[in-house]
C-alpha positions as CSV (number, residue, x, y, z in Angstrom):
1,M,-0.3,23.2,-33.5
2,R,-2.6,25.9,-34.8
3,N,-5.6,23.6,-34.5
4,A,-4.6,22.7,-30.9
5,L,-4.4,26.4,-30.0
6,L,-7.8,27.1,-31.6
7,I,-9.3,24.3,-29.5
8,A,-7.5,25.6,-26.4
9,K,-8.9,29.1,-27.0
10,R,-12.4,27.7,-27.5
11,E,-12.1,25.6,-24.3
12,Y,-10.7,28.6,-22.3
13,L,-13.4,31.1,-23.4
14,E,-16.2,28.5,-22.9
15,Q,-15.2,27.8,-19.3
16,I,-14.4,31.4,-18.1
17,R,-17.7,32.6,-19.5
18,G,-19.6,29.9,-17.5
19,K,-21.4,30.5,-14.3
20,A,-19.4,28.0,-12.4
21,F,-16.1,29.8,-13.1
22,K,-17.6,33.2,-12.2
23,M,-19.2,32.0,-9.0
24,S,-16.1,30.1,-7.8
25,T,-13.7,32.9,-8.8
26,I,-15.8,35.5,-6.9
27,G,-17.2,33.2,-4.2
28,L,-13.9,31.9,-2.8
29,P,-12.3,35.4,-2.2
30,A,-15.6,36.6,-0.8
31,L,-15.7,33.7,1.6
32,F,-12.0,34.3,2.5
33,A,-12.8,38.0,3.2
34,V,-15.7,37.0,5.5
35,I,-13.5,34.6,7.4
36,V,-10.9,37.3,7.9
37,A,-13.6,39.8,9.0
38,V,-15.0,37.3,11.5
39,G,-11.6,36.7,12.9
40,Y,-11.1,40.5,13.2
41,V,-14.4,40.9,15.0
42,S,-13.5,38.0,17.3
43,S,-10.1,39.6,18.1
44,L,-12.0,42.7,19.4
45,G,-13.6,40.5,21.9
46,L,-17.2,41.0,20.6
47,G,-19.4,38.1,21.8
48,A,-16.8,37.1,24.4
49,R,-17.8,39.5,27.2
50,R,-19.1,36.7,29.4
51,H,-20.2,37.2,33.0
52,L,-18.6,34.5,35.2
53,V,-18.7,34.1,38.9
54,I,-16.1,32.2,41.0
55,A,-17.4,30.7,44.2
56,S,-14.5,29.4,46.3
57,S,-13.7,28.4,49.8
58,S,-10.3,30.1,49.3
59,P,-10.3,33.8,48.6
60,A,-6.6,33.7,47.6
61,L,-7.1,30.9,45.1
62,A,-10.3,32.6,43.7
63,G,-8.4,35.9,43.3
64,A,-5.5,34.1,41.5
65,V,-7.9,32.4,39.1
66,R,-9.7,35.7,38.4
67,A,-6.4,37.5,37.7
68,D,-5.4,34.7,35.2
69,L,-8.8,35.0,33.4
70,M,-8.6,38.7,33.1
71,N,-5.1,38.6,31.6
72,E,-6.2,36.8,28.4
73,K,-5.7,38.9,25.3
74,G,-8.9,39.7,23.4
75,M,-11.2,38.1,26.0
76,K,-12.7,40.6,28.4
77,P,-15.0,38.6,30.7
78,T,-16.7,40.1,33.7
79,V,-15.5,37.9,36.6
80,N,-16.9,38.3,40.1
81,V,-15.6,36.4,43.2
82,V,-17.7,35.1,46.1
83,A,-15.3,33.8,48.7
84,P,-15.6,32.1,51.0
85,A,-18.9,30.9,49.5
86,T,-21.6,29.2,51.6
87,P,-23.8,26.3,50.2
88,Q,-26.7,28.7,50.2
89,E,-24.8,31.2,48.1
90,R,-23.7,28.5,45.6
91,A,-27.3,27.3,45.2
92,A,-28.4,30.9,44.6
93,L,-25.7,31.4,42.0
94,I,-26.8,28.2,40.2
95,R,-30.3,29.7,40.0
96,E,-28.8,32.8,38.4
97,V,-27.2,30.6,35.8
98,R,-30.6,29.0,35.1
99,S,-32.2,32.4,34.8
100,K,-29.4,33.7,32.5
101,A,-28.4,36.4,35.0
102,I,-24.8,35.1,34.7
103,D,-23.2,33.0,32.0
104,G,-21.3,30.5,34.1
105,L,-20.4,29.6,37.7
106,L,-17.1,28.1,38.7
107,T,-17.1,26.5,42.1
108,I,-13.8,25.6,43.9
109,A,-14.2,23.6,47.1
110,A,-11.5,22.2,49.4
111,S,-11.0,18.4,49.8
112,N,-9.1,16.0,52.1
113,S,-6.8,15.0,49.2
114,G,-5.2,18.4,49.1
115,M,-6.5,19.1,45.5
116,P,-9.6,21.2,45.3
117,I,-12.9,20.0,43.8
118,V,-13.7,22.2,40.8
119,N,-17.0,22.3,38.9
120,Y,-18.4,24.5,36.2
121,F,-22.1,25.2,35.7
122,S,-23.5,26.8,32.5
123,L,-26.5,26.4,30.2
124,A,-24.2,25.2,27.3
125,S,-23.2,21.6,27.6
126,G,-20.7,21.7,24.7
127,D,-18.7,24.8,25.7
128,F,-15.5,22.9,25.9
129,L,-13.4,25.9,24.9
130,T,-14.5,27.8,28.1
131,T,-14.0,24.6,30.2
132,S,-10.5,24.2,28.8
133,R,-9.6,27.9,29.6
134,L,-11.0,27.6,33.1
135,K,-9.0,24.5,33.7
136,E,-5.8,26.3,32.7
137,A,-6.7,29.3,34.9
138,V,-7.3,27.1,37.9
139,N,-4.0,25.2,37.4
140,N,-2.2,28.5,37.1
141,G,-4.0,29.8,40.2
142,L,-3.0,26.8,42.2
143,V,0.6,27.2,41.3
144,D,0.5,30.9,42.0
145,E,-1.2,30.4,45.4
146,H,1.5,27.8,46.5
147,L,4.3,30.0,45.3
148,T,3.0,33.1,47.2
149,Q,2.5,31.0,50.3
150,A,6.1,29.8,50.0
151,G,7.3,33.4,50.1
152,M,7.5,34.4,46.4
153,S,6.2,37.8,45.5
154,Q,2.9,38.0,43.5
155,T,4.7,39.6,40.5
156,D,7.3,36.9,40.3
157,A,4.7,34.2,40.7
158,A,2.7,35.6,37.9
159,K,5.7,35.7,35.6
160,L,6.5,32.1,36.4
161,T,3.0,30.8,35.7
162,G,3.0,32.9,32.5
163,G,5.4,30.4,31.0
164,V,8.6,30.8,29.0
165,A,8.7,32.0,25.4
166,I,11.1,30.0,23.2
167,G,12.8,31.7,20.3
168,T,13.3,29.5,17.3
169,Y,16.1,29.8,14.8
170,Q,17.1,27.8,11.7
171,V,20.6,26.9,10.9
172,K,21.2,27.1,7.1
173,E,23.5,24.8,5.3
174,D,26.0,27.6,4.7
175,G,26.1,28.2,8.5
176,K,23.9,31.2,8.6
177,I,21.5,31.4,11.5
178,V,18.1,33.0,10.8
179,K,15.0,33.5,13.0
180,S,12.2,31.2,12.1
181,D,8.5,30.7,13.0
182,A,7.6,27.1,13.0
183,E,3.9,27.7,13.2
184,A,3.9,30.2,10.4
185,S,6.0,28.0,8.2
186,F,3.7,25.1,8.8
187,W,0.6,27.0,7.9
188,K,2.2,28.5,4.8
189,G,3.3,25.1,3.5
190,Y,0.1,23.5,4.4
191,G,-2.0,26.3,2.8
192,M,0.1,26.1,-0.4
193,A,-0.3,22.3,-0.5
194,I,-4.0,22.6,0.0
195,L,-4.3,25.1,-2.8
196,L,-2.1,23.1,-5.1
197,S,-4.1,19.8,-4.5
198,L,-7.5,21.5,-4.9
199,T,-6.6,23.3,-8.2
200,T,-4.7,20.3,-9.6
201,M,-7.6,17.9,-8.9
202,I,-10.4,20.3,-9.9
203,Y,-8.9,21.3,-13.2
204,G,-7.3,17.9,-13.8
205,L,-10.8,16.4,-13.5
206,N,-12.4,19.1,-15.6
207,V,-10.7,17.7,-18.7
208,P,-12.3,14.2,-18.6
209,R,-15.7,15.7,-17.8
210,S,-15.4,17.9,-20.8
211,I,-14.4,15.0,-23.0
212,L,-17.3,12.9,-21.7
213,Q,-19.8,15.6,-22.3
214,E,-18.6,16.2,-25.9
215,K,-18.5,12.5,-26.5
216,T,-22.0,12.1,-25.3
217,S,-23.3,15.0,-27.5
218,R,-21.4,13.5,-30.6
219,I,-19.7,16.9,-31.2
220,F,-16.5,15.0,-31.7
221,E,-17.7,13.5,-34.9
222,V,-17.9,17.0,-36.4
223,M,-14.6,18.2,-34.9
224,L,-12.6,15.2,-36.1
225,A,-13.4,16.1,-39.7
226,T,-11.0,19.0,-39.4
227,V,-8.5,18.2,-36.6
228,K,-6.6,15.2,-35.4
229,P,-7.4,13.4,-32.1
230,G,-3.9,14.4,-30.7
231,E,-4.6,18.1,-31.5
232,M,-7.9,17.9,-29.7
233,L,-6.4,16.3,-26.7
234,A,-3.6,18.9,-26.6
235,G,-6.0,21.8,-27.0
236,K,-8.1,20.6,-24.1
237,L,-5.1,20.2,-21.8
238,I,-3.8,23.7,-22.7
239,G,-7.2,25.4,-22.5
240,V,-8.4,24.0,-19.2
241,G,-4.9,24.5,-17.7
242,A,-5.0,28.1,-18.7
243,V,-8.4,28.4,-17.0
244,G,-6.9,27.0,-13.8
245,F,-3.9,29.4,-14.0
246,T,-6.2,32.4,-14.5
247,Q,-8.3,31.5,-11.5
248,I,-5.3,31.0,-9.3
249,V,-3.9,34.4,-10.3
250,I,-7.2,36.1,-9.5
251,W,-7.4,34.3,-6.1
252,L,-3.9,35.3,-5.2
253,A,-4.5,38.9,-6.2
254,A,-7.7,38.9,-4.1
255,A,-5.9,37.4,-1.1
256,V,-3.1,40.0,-1.3
257,A,-5.8,42.8,-1.4
258,I,-7.7,41.3,1.5
259,L,-4.6,40.8,3.7
260,A,-3.5,44.3,2.9
261,A,-6.7,45.8,4.2
262,P,-6.5,47.6,7.6
263,F,-8.7,45.1,9.5
264,A,-6.5,42.2,8.3
265,A,-3.3,44.1,9.1
266,V,-4.4,44.4,12.7
267,M,-4.7,40.6,13.0
268,L,-1.4,39.9,11.3
269,T,0.7,42.2,13.5
270,G,2.8,40.4,16.1
271,A,4.8,37.3,16.2
272,F,2.9,35.5,13.5
273,S,3.9,36.6,10.0
274,L,4.1,35.0,6.6
275,H,6.8,35.6,4.0
276,F,6.8,34.3,0.5
277,S,9.8,34.2,-1.8
278,W,10.0,34.3,-5.6
279,A,11.4,30.8,-5.5
280,E,8.3,29.5,-3.7
281,G,6.1,31.2,-6.2
282,L,8.0,29.8,-9.2
283,L,8.0,26.2,-7.7
284,F,4.3,26.5,-7.0
285,L,3.7,27.4,-10.7
286,V,6.0,24.5,-11.9
287,Y,4.3,21.9,-9.7
288,F,0.9,23.1,-10.5
289,V,1.5,22.7,-14.3
290,L,3.2,19.4,-13.9
291,G,0.6,18.0,-11.5
292,Y,-2.2,19.2,-13.6
293,L,-0.7,17.6,-16.8
294,L,-0.1,14.3,-15.0
295,Y,-3.7,14.0,-13.7
296,S,-5.5,15.5,-16.6
297,S,-3.6,13.5,-19.2
298,L,-4.3,10.3,-17.4
299,F,-8.1,11.0,-17.0
300,A,-8.4,12.3,-20.5
301,G,-7.6,8.8,-21.9
302,L,-9.7,7.0,-19.3
303,A,-12.7,9.3,-20.0
304,A,-12.6,8.4,-23.7
305,T,-13.3,4.8,-22.7
306,C,-16.4,5.7,-20.6
307,E,-20.0,6.1,-21.7
308,T,-21.5,7.8,-18.6
309,E,-20.5,10.0,-15.7
310,Q,-21.0,7.0,-13.4
311,E,-18.3,5.0,-15.2
312,L,-15.9,8.0,-14.9
313,Q,-16.6,8.1,-11.1
314,M,-15.0,4.7,-10.8
315,Y,-11.6,6.2,-11.7
316,M,-11.8,9.1,-9.2
317,P,-9.9,7.2,-6.4
318,L,-6.8,7.3,-8.7
319,A,-6.7,11.1,-8.1
320,A,-7.9,11.0,-4.5
321,I,-5.6,8.3,-3.1
322,P,-2.3,10.2,-3.8
323,T,-3.7,13.3,-2.1
324,W,-4.9,11.4,1.0
325,L,-1.6,9.7,1.2
326,S,0.3,13.0,1.0
327,F,-1.6,14.7,3.8
328,A,-1.5,11.5,5.9
329,M,2.2,12.0,6.1
330,I,2.1,15.4,7.6
331,V,3.2,14.4,11.1
332,L,6.1,12.3,9.7
333,I,7.2,15.2,7.4
334,M,6.9,17.8,10.2
335,R,9.0,15.7,12.6
336,N,11.7,14.7,10.1
337,S,11.4,16.2,6.6
338,N,14.6,14.4,5.5
339,S,13.6,10.9,6.4
340,V,13.7,8.2,3.8
341,W,9.9,8.1,3.5
342,S,9.6,11.9,3.2
343,I,12.2,12.0,0.4
344,A,10.6,9.0,-1.4
345,A,7.2,10.6,-1.3
346,S,8.5,13.9,-2.6
347,L,10.1,12.1,-5.5
348,F,7.2,9.8,-6.3
349,P,5.3,11.6,-9.1
350,P,1.7,11.3,-7.9
351,T,2.5,12.7,-4.4
352,A,5.5,14.9,-5.3
353,P,3.7,18.3,-5.8
354,I,2.0,18.2,-2.4
355,V,4.7,16.5,-0.3
356,M,7.4,18.8,-1.6
357,F,5.6,21.8,-0.3
358,L,4.9,20.1,3.0
359,R,8.7,19.4,3.3
360,M,9.4,23.1,2.4
361,A,7.3,24.1,5.4
362,S,9.9,22.5,7.7
363,Q,13.1,22.7,5.7
364,V,13.9,23.5,2.1
365,P,15.1,20.3,0.4
366,P,18.4,20.2,-1.5
367,I,18.3,21.5,-5.1
368,W,19.0,18.0,-6.5
369,Q,15.8,16.7,-5.0
370,F,13.8,19.4,-6.7
371,A,15.5,18.5,-10.0
372,V,14.9,14.7,-9.6
373,S,11.3,15.3,-8.6
374,I,10.6,17.6,-11.5
375,G,12.4,15.2,-13.9
376,L,10.5,12.2,-12.7
377,L,7.2,14.2,-13.1
378,M,8.1,15.1,-16.7
379,V,9.0,11.5,-17.5
380,S,5.7,10.3,-15.9
381,I,3.7,12.9,-17.9
382,W,5.3,11.7,-21.2
383,A,4.5,8.1,-20.4
384,T,0.9,9.0,-19.3
385,L,0.4,11.0,-22.5
386,W,1.6,8.1,-24.6
387,F,-0.8,5.8,-22.8
388,S,-3.8,8.3,-22.8
389,S,-3.3,9.4,-26.5
390,R,-3.8,5.8,-27.7
391,L,-6.8,5.3,-25.5
392,Y,-8.2,8.6,-26.6
393,R,-7.6,8.0,-30.3
394,A,-9.5,4.7,-30.3
395,G,-12.0,5.3,-27.6
396,I,-13.4,8.7,-28.5
397,L,-15.6,7.3,-31.3
398,M,-16.6,4.1,-29.5
399,Y,-20.2,4.0,-28.4
400,G,-22.7,1.5,-27.0
401,K,-20.6,-0.7,-24.7
402,R,-18.1,-0.5,-21.9
403,A,-14.5,-1.1,-23.0
404,T,-13.0,-4.4,-21.6
405,L,-9.4,-4.8,-20.5
406,P,-8.5,-6.9,-23.7
407,E,-9.9,-4.1,-25.8
408,L,-7.9,-1.4,-24.0
409,L,-4.7,-3.4,-24.5
410,R,-5.6,-3.7,-28.1
411,W,-6.1,0.0,-28.4
412,L,-2.6,0.6,-26.9
413,R,-1.1,-1.4,-29.8
414,Y,-2.7,0.9,-32.4
415,S,-0.2,3.2,-34.2
C-alpha cells in the first residue's frame, strides 16, 4: 500500500503542476465569471435600447402593441407609433430602416379576413428573438383591443393578457407540502449531471492516457523493478482521482464566490433561486468517486493493450455512449421520474451517476434505490478491476503488436 500511495503522490503532483491543470482550473471559473457578468450587463438593458416604429391602420391596436413592448422587464426600446399610416409614410419608414435611422419597422394592415397583415422590416435577417417578441406583443394587443371594444376596462384587459402565474408545490411522502420551483430544480439537477459527467469522463480518461504515455516511454520497465503492477494501477487511480476532486473543490469554491458577488446577487434575486443540501453534496461526491473508478479502471486495462493513442481512441465510445444515453432520457425523466425506464437507468451502473441526479431534479428517489444503485456500482467496479488488473499485468510490457481477442482471453486466465 505504501508503494501505491507513493505512486499516487507522484501522479497527483505531476498533474497539478502541469499547465493543463492550471489553465483549466483558472480558465473555467474565469469563463463562468464572464458569462455571469455578460448576463448582468444584459439585465441592465445595455445593447437592447432599440428604436422601433409601429405603422398601423388602427391607432388602438398600435397603442396596445406599444404598451406591451414597453412593459417588458429589462428591455427598454424606443417605440414610436404612426397611425393611421399612409403608403407613403410606410415607404419613408422603410428608407429610414435602410439608412439605419431606426432599427426596425412593424407594419399592421387591415385585411378582409378579419386578421391583420403584420410585417417586420429590419437589416438583420436572423433576428428571430425580436420577431418572436413582436409576435407575442401583436397577439396580446389584438386580445386587448377586442376586450376593450367589448366594454372591459383597459386595466382589466392588461391584467388578462398578462397571463396567470401558477404556484408550484411538492407533496412529500410524509404528507408535508413545500413550495417548489420546477425550473430551478431542473437546472440544478441538469448542471450537477453535466459537471459529474464531464469530470468523471475527463479524469477517467486521464488514467489510460497516462498509462499509454508511460508505456510508450518505457518508464514502466524501471518502475516495475520496485513495485508490483497492481500497486502501480492503484496508485494511478488514487492520484488522478485526487486531482479531479481537487479541481472540483476549487471550481465549487470559485462558483460560490462569483455567485456571492453583488452583480450576481442582482441577477439571482426574484422567483428563481437555487438551494443545495448536504445530502446532495454528499451524493455528488459518492457518485463522482464511483463513476470515476468505474470508467478509469476499465480504460486502464484497455490502455495497457494499446500501442498508440489512435488505438485507445477506438475504445472512447464505451465512455461516451452511456453519457449520451443518460442525457437522451431527460424528457422521459422530467415527465415521469418514477417510470420503469427511469428507475432502470438509475440502477444501471454506467448511467446511474448521471440519471440519478436528473431524477433528483424532479423528485428525490427512495433511499433503497440509492442503496441499490451504489451497491451495483461497487460490484461493477470490483468486477471491472478484476478484469482490468489482469489485462494491465500482462499487457503493460507487451510491445510491437496489437493484442488480439484470443490473447486478451489468455491474459484473463493468468493468475
